[in-house]
N, C-alpha and C positions, 0 to 999 in steps of 0.2 A: 503493498500501499503506498509506504514512504518512497518509495522509486518512483511509483505512477506521481505522486503530487510533485516530486522533483520536477520530474521529467516533464508536467505541465507548464510549471512554473518557468523553466528553462524555454519551452515552447512560448510561452507568454511574451518573456524578456526579449527571444527572437525577434518576434513580429512585430513587437514594440520598438526594438532596434532596426528591424527593416524599414518601419515606417519613418524614423527619423534618418536612416540613409536616404530614402526619397525624397522626403523633405531637403534635406541637405543638398542633393543633388540638383533639384529644383530652385534652390535659393540662387539670389543674383547677390554674388559676394563683391561685386564689380561694381555695387551702387550705396546710395546713401537714402535717408529718408528721414527729414528732421522734422517732428512735429513741436513746433511752439506753440504754447499757451500765453494766449497775454490774457489774464485773469481779468475780467470784467468790462472786456473791448466790444461795446455793444456795435450791432451792424449796423445802426443811425450813422455810425462816425465815417461810416466809409464814402457814403453821400453828403456828409455836411460841408461843406466850403469853408467853414471856419477850423475844420480839423485838418493841421498841419501835418500832412502824412503823406509824403511823394512817395517815400518808397512801397509802402505799402499799397497805396492807390495805382500805381505804376504796374506793381505785381497782379493785381487784381485785373488791370488792363490786359497786361502780356500774358496773364495765365487762366487760372478756372476764378471764379468766383460765384458764390453761393446768393442767393437772393434772401441770406437770413439764418439761421443755424440755431434749429428748434433743440432746445437742449433737455436732460433729463430735470425730471420735476424729484424734488423741488430744485430751484435752479440755484444751487450753492455750491460751493468750489471741491468738495470730498466726493461727493456721488458723480459730479459730472466730468471730473479727471477720470476716476475710472472707467465712464462709458464711452470717454473718449481713448482708450486704449484696449476696451474688452469688446465694444460693438454691442454690450448687452444693456438693460434697464437695471436700475438698482435692485429691485425684486429679484434679479437672477444673477447680478455681480457680488450683491451683500452689503455694499457701504450705501445705505439707505437716506443719509444726510449727513451733515457734520457733526450731529452728535444725536444720541438718543436716549431714553429714560431705562434705567434698570425697574422692572416691574418689581421685584423682589424688596429692594432698597429703598424706591421712590427717590435712586437719586440720578443725577447727570452722568454720561458717561461718553467719553468726548472720541471719536475719529480724529479730528483735527485737533493740530498739526502732528498726527502720529505718536501721542505721547506714550500710550499703551499696547498697541498692538502691532505684530509685525506685518508684513503683507500677507504672508499665508494663514494669518487666523481668520481675517475679515475677508479676502476676494475668495468667490467661491468657484469664478471659473477662470479660463487662460486668458493671458493679453496679449497683445501683439509682441509685446518685446519677449515673453515666455516663448511663444513658437518660433522667434527668430533666432533667439540664445540657442533654443534645441535645435534650429537648424544649421548651425556651426556660425551663423553672423554675428559680428561684434555688437554688443548693447550698450547703451549709456543712457545716464539719467541725472538732470540736474535739476536737484528740489522739487521733484515729480512727485505728488501725493501718493498716499498708502503703497510705500514702495518700501518701508522700513524692513531693513535685512533681507533683502528680497535675494535671491542666488540666481538671477536670473537677468540683472546687469554688470556687464563687466566692471564698467566704471560708473561709480554714482556717490551722490551725496544726496541725502534724504531732505524733504521739505518738513525740516523741524527746526524749534527754536532753542537755546540755549548753546552754552560755550562746549557741551560736552557732546551733544549731537552728533555731529560730523566725525569728530575723532573716533566716536564708539561705533556708529552706524555707518560712515563713510568708506570708500576703499583707500586703505593707508597708504601705499604706495603713490596713488596717485595724489593725494594730497601732500605727501613728500615732496612730490615733482613739481606741486603747485607751490609750496613754500621757496624752493630753490628758483622759482622763475620770479619769484618777487611778487605774487598773488597774495594778499590779504586775508586768506583763508581763515587764520584764527580770530578775525576780526567779525567774521560772520554772526555769530553767537549774540554779540555787544549789539551790531547791528540791526538782529531780531527784534531789539527791545527798544529799538529807537522810533522815535515818531517818523521822522523821514530817513528811515533807514532803507526803504525800498529802493532810492534813488540808488544808493552805495551797491546794494545786494543786485539789481539787474545789471548794473556797469559787471561786476565781481562775473554774473553767471555769463556771459558774454564772454568775457576774456578767458573764463574757464572751457568755454564752446571752443574757442578758437585754438587754445592747447591740444585738447582733445585731435581736432583735426588735423593739427601738427603732427602731434607724437601719437596718438592711438586711433587714427581715424575708424569711427564707427560706423556700422550698416546703418544702424538707428540708433538715434539722438532725439531724447523726449526732454523740453527744457519749458522751465515754469517762471511767465515774468508777471512781477505782481505790482510794481508800482500804479499803474492806470486805477487797479481795484482800491488800493489804499486810499487816492487822492478822492474817488469818486464817493466814498464811504465818508471820508470828514466834508467833502464840499459838495458834493452831488454832481451827477452828468450834467453836460454840457454847461458848465459852470466855469469861469476862466482859468480858474485852475486845473478843471480836468481838459479841457483844450490843450494845455500846457502839457500835463502828463502823457496824451496820447503822441502829442509830438517829440517827447521825449522819447516816449518807448520804440518810435517810428526808426529814431536812430539807432537804437538798440538792435533793432530787425536788419537792419541796413550793416550794422556792425558783423552780425552773425554771417549774412550772404557774403561779406567781404571774406571775412574769414575761410568760408566754405572752399574758397580758392587754395587754401595750404593744403586741402585733401588730396589724395590721389585719387579721391572719388568725385572730385570736385566738378568733372564734365559731369558726372553720371549722377547728380543728386538734387531731390526733389524737394523744395521747402513746403511744408503745411502747417499753415498759421490759423490757428483756431481758439475761440474763446470760450469759457463755462458758463457764460450769462449774459444777460444784457446788465442794464442798472435802469431805476426809477428813484427820482427826487422824493424824500419824505419831511415832512412837515408834522405829523400826528403818530403817536403812538396806541396801538391797540392792546390792553393789557387783559388778556381773557381769565389769568386766574383772579383778576380782582373778581370779574361777573361769577367765577366759581365759589370764591369765597363769601359772596353775598349769599350765593345759594345753599351755602351749608356743606358744600364738596369740598372743601380745602380749609385745612387748618395746619395751627404748628402742630397739634397733637397726630392729626392723621389726614394722609392724601385721599381721598376718595377718586377725584379726577385731577390729573393735572396738565397742564400745557407746558409744552417745550417750545419755543420760539426758534424759526429757519428764516430771519430776515420776514420776506415777505409771506412767508406760512408760517403754520405752527401745527406741532403735532398735538393730538389730545388722547390722553393715556388714560382710561377708566380702570382704574384699579381695585374698585368694588365690583368683582365679578358677579355675585349673585344678584345685581341690579343692572348687569351692564346692557341688557337691551332695551329696558325703560328709560335707563339714562341717556343711552345713543338718541333715543326718538324725543325725548326734553330739549337735549343741548343743541340738536340741529336747528329746531325751532327759536331758541334761545341766541346762538351765535349768528344765524341767519339775519336775524334782527341788529345787531351791534353795525354801528357807523362803522364804512372802511372796509365790511368782509365784504367780498365779491363771490365766495364761494364756501359750503361745506360740504365736504366729499368724505360722504362713506365708502364702504369697502367695493360697492358695484362702479362708483364714480372713478377712485384712485386708483385701483387695480389698471382700470384702461389708460392711467398714465405712466406705469412700470412701478408702482410701488406695490409690494407683498401687504398681506393681510396677518395680523397676529397669530393666526392658527399656522402658516405658512413660516415666520419668522417672529419670536418672541419678543424682539426687538422693536417691531413696527407699531404704531400706534392705531386706534381704535378710529378716529377721523383725523382729518387734514381739516386745515383752515388756509385759503388763500385771501389776501389783501388786494386791494385796490390801488392805484398810484396814491402816492401820498400818504400811504401808511404801513408802518410797519411792527410787527408785535414784539413785545415785550413780555419778560418771563415774569416781571415786577407783579407782587398782591398787594403794595401798598397804596395807600390812599382808600378812596370812594369812586373815583373818576374811572369807568371802564376804559373810553377814549380820552386822552390827554394831549395837547399840544407839547412838541418838543421845544427845548429850549436854545436847541441849536438845529439850524436846518442842517439837511447831509442827504445821504442816499444809501440805496440796498437794494438786495436783488433777494430769489427764494421765491417769488411768485410763478404764477401761472406760465408754462414754457412757451406757449404761443403768443403769448401778449407782445404786441410790435415791437415795444422796445427793450423786452427780456429776448428776443431773438440775438444770439452771440452772431460773429464771424466766422468766415471761412473764407480763404484764400490758399490755392495751391498753384503752384507755378515751378519752372525748372525743368529739369528731365523728365519726359514721359507723358508730358501735360499737353496738351491743344491749346495752342495758343489764344486767348479770346473765347475763352469757353463762358457761357451764364447757365449758371445751373438754378433750379429753381430753390425754393424753400426745401433746405434739405434737412434729415436727423440728423444730431450726433451720432446717433447709431451705425454711421457709414462711414466715420472716418475710418476707425480701425480696419475694417476689411478692406478700404482702399487703399492705407499702409501695407498690410499683407500682400495684397496685390501687385504694388509696386515691388514690393520686396522677394517676391515670387514663392512665399508661404502660404499656409494653409489655416485660417483661425475657423472651424466649422462651428464654434458654438456661439458666434455672433449673430446677433438678430438683426443686424443691419446687411445693409448689401453696398459690393464698391460701386463708387460713383463713376461707371465705364463711358459715361460720357463724355470728362474730362480727360480720359487717357489715351496715351496713342496705342496702337495696337504692338506688342510685342513682336 
């Protein structure tokens, strides 16, 4: 019996390895795809004459541009960056939000910025960098979310805060090389804590990409640029400061494009520039936990129901299981009547947006709330007002993904792309399959489809 078991295992390993060999044979090791996420770069900036982005607008004109990118719900950073590299919805890939509520302890548990979990602990499906690495291609990630301790990035620094993050979780030999090259990687932890640190960080990330092209040319590089999101949260979209930030980030995109020339794959490099969400201005806060407190469902002693904010969305957890159905029915009516609430989504509705039910994933809420533009959800339960004006204006995201200003950007240019391609409104699910096709690898778990309209036939 033992001999048969061992033989079966060997056969499985042989077939698995044969699959890897086949993928490796088809993979294009003479090419490179760069996925640049510009956090918070709404699609509307590409058509805005006040947005000084000559590099990106030229790339859109001479490459392929989508008429907006429909991102995952909620339109926040961690789930959407995971969708971009898996081609799946949060229900399938497992990163359902920036954080979630632990039902037993009734406390918030963070995904962002990877303080608790390794990549393999939270992702349920393969990523495009997994399959590229397994096919023998060189992979790299510069602060890509949900990549802590991943084994399939050859060169990596995670999207984490603090001085110890990069030394502990980054590629040590690469960090040593970067130090010798004079790049201030040991200041990164301090910069993540500075109010204006995103400017220095994005500058550093583009220089780290240049170092890779010159010394360890990848076949797939994922890089996350952050300052546009930071500025828009503080000042709102279409503000003078936001226009400065998109101009600044355009310079960093140009830097990356110039650095591509240092790679031996330079002539066969495709640049995929995407964003994880758009942005809305906000002037008022919706505080659903105040409503719950008034209804006797939330107190310091006991949480029967709790709402966890995700910017323009909020998760509603019903912890009193015995009265769950009745509570859902009552809360749907109460929340729908709150000023600024656009939608109250039950399982029939939020599953269509790619979110799991609590039966499918215990981390999932029972209801989702979505706000209107101008409003943002807050976790606060203080005071008497469910809706209150903000002390300062700002901006946020998290809203329903098909709202016009919540559409992200998608521009693809370079090798293998048909010049002047106009793509319709596109799903972010389609980005990973498109990258896989450009690299000659397979991502069968993806729910999206490759954007073949934009691709030159190989």
